[in-house]
C-alpha positions in Angstrom: -27.5 24.8 0.8 -27.6 25.8 -2.8 -24.0 24.3 -3.4 -25.0 21.0 -2.0 -24.9 18.0 -4.2 -27.5 15.2 -4.2 -26.1 11.8 -5.4 -28.4 9.1 -6.6 -27.2 5.4 -7.2 -29.1 3.0 -9.3 -28.4 -0.7 -8.7 -29.7 -3.4 -11.0 -29.2 -7.2 -11.3 -26.9 -8.4 -14.2 -28.7 -10.2 -17.1 -25.7 -11.6 -18.8 -25.7 -12.8 -22.5 -23.5 -15.8 -21.5 -23.3 -16.4 -17.7 -20.4 -18.8 -18.0 -18.3 -18.0 -20.9 -15.5 -20.3 -21.7 -12.5 -20.0 -24.1 -12.5 -17.2 -26.6 -16.1 -16.2 -25.4 -14.6 -15.1 -22.2 -12.7 -12.1 -23.9 -15.8 -11.3 -26.2 -17.5 -8.3 -24.8 -20.8 -9.3 -26.8 -20.7 -12.4 -24.7 -19.9 -11.5 -21.2 -21.8 -8.4 -21.0 -25.2 -7.3 -19.4 -27.9 -7.0 -22.0 -28.9 -3.7 -20.8 -25.3 -2.3 -21.1 -25.0 -3.7 -24.6 -28.2 -2.0 -25.6 -27.1 1.3 -24.3 -23.2 1.5 -24.9 -22.1 3.4 -27.9 -19.6 1.6 -30.3 -16.6 3.7 -28.8 -17.3 2.5 -25.3 -17.7 -1.2 -26.4 -14.3 -0.9 -28.0 -12.7 0.8 -25.0 -14.2 -1.6 -22.6 -13.1 -4.5 -24.9 -9.6 -3.5 -24.8 -9.6 -3.0 -21.0 -11.1 -6.5 -20.4 -8.4 -8.0 -22.6 -5.7 -6.5 -20.5 -7.4 -7.4 -17.3 -7.7 -11.0 -18.3 -3.7 -11.0 -19.0 -2.8 -9.7 -15.6 -3.5 -9.9 -11.9 -3.5 -6.1 -11.3 -5.7 -3.2 -12.4 -5.8 -1.6 -15.7 -6.2 2.2 -15.7 -6.6 4.3 -18.7 -8.0 7.8 -19.3 -10.2 8.7 -22.3 -10.7 12.4 -23.6 -14.3 12.7 -24.4 -15.2 14.3 -27.8 -17.2 17.0 -26.2 -14.4 17.9 -24.0 -13.5 16.4 -20.4 -12.0 13.1 -19.3 -13.3 9.7 -18.5 -11.2 7.5 -16.1 -11.7 3.8 -17.1 -10.5 1.3 -14.4 -10.8 -2.3 -14.8 -9.8 -5.2 -12.5 -10.6 -8.8 -11.5 -13.6 -9.2 -9.3 -12.8 -10.0 -5.5 -9.2 -9.0 -6.0 -9.5 -5.7 -3.9 -12.0 -4.4 -1.5 -13.1 -0.9 -0.8 -11.5 0.3 -3.9 -14.5 2.4 -5.3 -14.7 4.7 -2.2 -11.0 5.0 -1.9 -10.9 6.4 -5.5 -13.4 8.9 -4.5 -11.0 10.0 -1.8 -8.1 10.1 -4.2 -9.8 12.2 -6.9 -11.1 14.6 -4.4 -7.6 15.2 -3.1 -6.9 16.6 -6.5 -9.9 18.7 -6.6 -11.5 16.6 -9.2 -15.2 15.8 -9.0 -17.5 13.6 -11.1 -20.8 14.2 -12.9 -21.6 10.5 -13.1 -20.0 7.2 -12.3 -20.6 3.6 -13.8 -19.7 0.2 -12.2 -20.1 -2.7 -14.9 -19.8 -6.3 -14.0 -18.9 -8.8 -16.5 -19.6 -12.7 -16.5 -15.9 -13.5 -17.1 -15.0 -12.0 -13.5 -14.0 -8.6 -14.6 -15.3 -5.3 -13.1 -14.8 -1.9 -14.9 -15.4 1.5 -13.2 -16.0 4.6 -15.3 -15.6 8.1 -13.8 -16.7 11.1 -15.7 -14.9 14.1 -14.5 -16.8 17.4 -13.9 -14.4 20.1 -15.4 -16.8 22.9 -14.6 -16.7 22.1 -10.9 -12.9 21.5 -11.1 -12.4 25.0 -12.7 -14.8 26.7 -10.1 -12.9 25.1 -7.2 -9.6 26.1 -8.6 -10.8 29.7 -9.1 -11.9 29.8 -5.5 -8.4 28.7 -4.3 -8.1 26.4 -1.5 -11.1 25.5 0.4 -14.0 23.0 0.9 -15.4 20.9 -1.9 -19.2 20.8 -1.8 -19.4 17.5 -3.5 -19.7 14.4 -1.5 -19.7 11.8 -4.4 -18.3 8.7 -2.7 -19.5 5.3 -2.3 -23.0 4.6 -1.0 -21.6 3.7 2.4 -20.1 7.0 2.8 -22.4 9.5 1.2 -22.9 11.5 4.3 -19.1 12.0 4.6 -17.9 15.7 5.3 -16.6 17.5 2.2 -12.8 17.1 1.9 -10.4 20.2 2.2 -7.7 20.7 -0.5 -4.2 20.6 1.2 -2.7 24.0 1.5 0.6 22.9 0.2 -0.9 21.5 -3.1 -0.8 24.0 -5.9 -3.4 24.3 -8.6 -2.6 21.8 -11.2 -4.0 21.3 -14.8 -6.7 18.8 -15.4 -4.2 16.5 -17.4 -1.5 16.8 -14.4 -4.3 15.8 -12.0 -5.5 12.9 -14.0 -2.0 11.6 -14.5 -1.5 11.8 -10.8 -4.6 9.8 -10.2 -3.7 7.2 -12.7 -0.2 6.7 -11.1 -1.5 6.6 -7.4 -4.7 4.4 -8.0 -2.4 1.4 -8.0 -1.3 2.1 -4.7 -5.1 2.3 -3.3 -5.8 -0.9 -5.3 -3.0 -2.6 -3.1 -4.0 -1.0 0.2 -7.4 0.8 -0.1 -8.1 1.1 3.6 -5.4 1.7 6.3 -5.7 3.2 9.8 -4.2 6.3 8.3 -7.0 6.7 5.7 -8.7 9.5 7.8 -5.6 11.7 7.5 -5.5 11.1 3.7 -9.3 12.1 3.5 -8.6 15.4 5.5 -5.6 16.3 3.4 -2.9 15.8 6.2 -1.2 13.0 4.5 -0.9 12.2 0.7 -1.9 8.8 -0.5 1.9 7.8 -0.7 2.5 9.1 2.9 -0.6 7.2 4.1 0.3 4.0 2.4 4.0 4.3 3.4 2.8 4.9 7.1 1.0 1.7 7.0 4.0 -0.1 5.6 6.3 1.2 8.2 3.7 0.5 10.9 3.7 -3.3 10.0 7.6 -3.3 9.8 7.7 -1.8 13.4 5.3 -4.5 14.6 7.6 -7.3 13.5 11.1 -5.8 14.3 10.7 -3.3 17.1 10.2 -5.9 19.8 13.7 -7.0 19.6 15.5 -8.4 23.0 18.2 -5.8 23.1 21.8 -5.9 24.3 20.6 -6.6 27.9 19.2 -9.9 27.0 22.4 -10.8 25.1 24.5 -9.9 28.4 22.0 -12.3 30.4 22.5 -15.2 27.7 26.3 -15.0 28.4 25.8 -15.1 32.1 23.4 -17.9 32.3 24.4 -21.5 31.7 22.8 -22.7 28.2 23.3 -26.4 29.3 21.2 -25.8 32.5 17.6 -26.6 32.0 16.3 -24.1 34.5 18.3 -21.3 33.0 17.0 -22.2 29.5 13.5 -22.0 30.7 14.0 -18.7 32.4 15.4 -17.2 29.1 12.6 -18.6 27.1 10.0 -17.0 29.4 11.7 -13.7 29.4 12.1 -13.6 25.6 8.4 -14.3 25.2 7.5 -11.6 27.8 9.9 -9.1 26.1 8.2 -9.9 22.8 4.7 -9.6 24.0 4.6 -6.6 26.4 6.9 -4.1 25.0 5.3 -2.5 22.0 1.6 -3.5 20.9 0.2 -2.7 17.4 -2.1 -0.1 19.0 0.9 1.6 20.8 2.9 1.8 17.6 -0.1 3.2 15.6 -0.9 5.8 18.2 2.7 7.1 18.2 2.8 7.3 14.4 -0.5 9.2 14.3 0.7 11.6 16.9 3.7 12.3 15.0 2.3 12.9 11.7 4.8 15.7 10.7 7.8 13.3 11.6 6.0 10.6 9.4 5.9 13.2 6.4 9.7 13.8 7.0 10.4 10.0 7.1 8.5 9.6 4.1 10.5 12.3 2.2 13.6 10.5 3.3 12.4 7.3 1.7 11.1 9.0 -1.4 14.4 10.8 -1.9 16.2 7.3 -2.5 13.5 5.2 -4.0 11.6 7.9 -6.2 14.2 10.5 -7.3 17.5 8.5 -7.2 17.8 8.9 -11.0 17.3 12.8 -10.9 19.9 15.4 -10.0 21.1 15.4 -6.5 20.3 19.0 -5.6 16.7 20.1 -5.0 16.9 23.0 -7.5 18.4 20.9 -10.2 15.6 18.2 -9.6 12.9 20.7 -10.0 14.5 22.2 -13.0 15.0 18.9 -14.6 11.3 18.1 -14.2 10.4 21.4 -15.8 12.6 20.6 -18.8 11.2 16.9 -19.2 7.7 17.7 -18.5 7.5 15.2 -15.7 4.7 16.0 -13.0 6.0 15.3 -9.6 3.6 13.4 -7.4 1.8 15.2 -4.5 4.5 14.2 -2.0 7.2 15.5 -4.2 5.2 18.8 -4.6 5.3 19.0 -0.9 9.2 18.7 -1.0 9.8 21.6 -3.3 10.3 24.2 -0.7 12.9 22.1 1.3 15.3 19.4 0.8 14.5 16.1 2.4 16.5 15.6 5.8 19.3 13.2 5.9 19.6 10.2 8.3 21.5 12.1 10.9 19.3 15.2 10.9 16.2 12.8 11.2 17.8 11.3 14.2 18.4 14.8 15.8 14.6 15.8 14.8 13.3 12.5 16.3 15.4 13.3 19.7 14.2 16.9 19.7 10.3 16.4 18.9 9.5 13.2 21.0 8.9 13.4 24.7 9.6 9.8 25.9 11.8 6.9 24.8 9.0 4.9 23.5 8.0 7.4 20.8 11.7 7.9 19.9 12.2 4.1 19.6 9.2 3.6 17.2 10.3 6.6 15.0 13.8 5.3 14.8 12.5 1.8 13.9 10.6 3.5 10.9 14.0 5.2 10.0 15.7 1.9 10.2 13.1 0.6 7.7 14.0 3.5 5.3 17.8 2.8 5.5 17.6 -1.1 4.9 15.2 -1.0 2.0 17.3 -2.1 -1.0 14.4 -2.2 -3.6 10.7 -1.7 -3.8 7.9 -1.6 -6.2 6.2 1.2 -4.2 6.3 3.6 -7.3 5.6 1.1 -9.9 2.3 1.7 -11.7 1.5 -2.0 -12.1 1.4 -4.0 -8.8 -1.1 -6.0 -6.6 1.0 -5.8 -3.4 3.9 -3.8 -2.0 7.2 -5.5 -1.7 10.3 -4.4 0.0 13.7 -6.2 -0.4 15.5 -5.4 2.9 19.2 -5.5 3.9 19.3 -8.2 6.7 21.9 -6.1 8.6 19.5 -4.7 11.0 18.8 -8.3 12.5 20.3 -8.8 15.8 23.0 -11.7 15.8 21.9 -12.8 19.2 18.6 -13.7 17.9 19.5 -14.5 14.1 23.1 -16.0 14.1 23.1 -16.8 10.4 22.5 -13.7 8.3 20.1 -14.4 5.6 21.2 -13.8 2.0 17.6 -12.2 1.1 14.9 -10.8 3.1 11.6 -9.6 1.6 8.6 -7.9 3.1 5.3 -8.2 1.2 2.2 -6.4 2.3 -1.2 -6.7 0.5 -4.8 -5.9 1.3 -5.5 -9.3 2.7 -2.1 -10.1 4.3 1.4 -9.5 5.2 4.2 -11.9 4.6 8.0 -12.6 4.4 10.3 -14.4 2.2 13.9 -15.5 3.5 16.5 -17.2 1.5 20.1 -18.2 2.6 21.7 -18.3 -1.0 20.9 -16.4 -4.3 19.6 -19.6 -5.7 17.4 -21.3 -3.3 14.1 -23.1 -2.9 11.5 -23.9 -0.4 8.0 -23.7 0.3 5.3 -21.1 1.4 3.3 -21.4 4.5 -0.2 -19.6 4.8 -1.1 -18.8 8.4 -4.7 -18.5 9.5 -6.0 -17.1 12.7 -9.2 -18.3 14.3 -9.7 -15.1 16.4 -8.1 -11.8 17.2 -6.0 -13.3 19.9 -4.7 -16.0 17.7 -3.9 -13.2 15.1 -1.7 -11.2 17.7 0.1 -14.3 18.5 0.8 -15.3 14.9 1.9 -11.8 14.1 4.5 -11.8 16.9 6.0 -15.1 15.8 5.7 -14.7 12.0 9.3 -13.7 11.1 10.7 -16.0 13.8 8.8 -19.0 12.3 10.0 -17.9 8.8 13.4 -17.5 9.6 13.6 -20.9 11.4 11.9 -22.7 8.5 14.2 -21.2 6.0 17.3 -22.1 8.1 16.1 -25.7 8.5 15.4 -25.9 4.7 19.0 -24.6 4.1 20.5 -27.3 6.2 18.2 -30.0 4.4 19.6 -28.6 1.0 23.2 -29.0 1.9 23.9 -31.6 -0.5 22.4 -29.9 -3.4 23.3 -26.6 -5.3 20.3 -24.6 -4.2 20.2 -23.0 -0.7 17.2 -22.9 1.5 14.2 -20.5 1.5 10.8 -20.2 3.0 7.9 -17.8 2.6 5.1 -17.1 5.0 1.7 -15.4 4.4 -0.3 -14.3 7.6 -3.9 -13.5 6.5 -5.6 -10.4 7.9 -8.2 -11.2 10.5 -10.9 -10.2 8.0 -9.4 -12.2 5.1 -9.5 -15.6 6.5 -11.6 -16.8 3.5 -9.3 -15.5 0.9 -6.1 -17.4 1.1 -5.9 -18.0 -2.8 -6.2 -14.2 -3.4 -3.4 -13.5 -0.9 -1.2 -16.3 -2.4 -1.5 -14.9 -5.9 -0.6 -11.4 -4.8 2.3 -12.6 -2.7 
């Protein structure tokens, strides 16, 4: 049609001035740049890129800045270390499309010091046209080359028109989430506008939590332990086999994912419950006061918070009632209650921090059943990155211990490692704690389970962990 866009990507091999910079040369843009880039870039662009490179080299995470162009409009500049994320470029397209923003051109520059910089030039004319037309389909499909034929994205009905400044601000805040987790099984719901980026990443984190802590043995197993003789070798073998079977055959990753995808409205409610504690805890308690406070302070609520403007988040008891009412079987209800357990036991998180390379959740260990974990840990952390998931368990405030990286040779080995990851971590930390009985420090251990497609990136996972 006449409104269709044709996107053309030009890819050229880099010809660096200094292919192997060392020392001060590594931060000198005249040394680490491609010769063609140096010949075409304006002094302002060189200064901007040089400042971004300096910040990237001083941290592990991304550097995201917006630059207002002299002729009007905005340019988003995003710098990060090479090989520190995957699929980030196409995920960015999904993100700015979500806010009805479109680009007139994009640049990806590589530098010989290991830095990548993406520049997005926002098309304000198309943004204004889209807002004037109201909610509807975007005609642009400017995503990565791998997804050029993707269908246009629909603006969520619950997202009101926002100024270009507010939209750019939201993208800057939320790009760090996509840097941590650029692709999840919930990405399709984000692309179609059914979930925001925060809701999609939250659902992914809750999915991982449920995989590790939903398959508990239950009160029936505890009763059986009391009945059988722990000194009888036959009874011990029976209990061990039963424990293994209960862990393996109750809830698979695929089943948990299917339940969350089918109950996306409940996922939104569960995210709102999570966000009400960890995102707005410093704001007024009432919904009206919260919105009024944002208006006075000039704060722009994130997309998930915008969706909460018409109704206050449900409390824990109300969510339990809604889960019981909206689910049709015990399995669905158990998975969703496990997600609610995740919410109620998160003590601290960096979910809303703008500078991060992985998601971290400090958990209250109170949800761990005593029959399986007789000694309650002092601290329990769940860490989730693009390449891994992992735990850290400690038995004292001041504790020391090592970190174990777990690799998997195939999908079956990964499934086994995933099922036993936390139990192994707990046992290692407990053993270390007993070893440390004669010194002031308690025992701790960390485990990192590499994703099946990240077996060759243990160092990247270790750095993010």
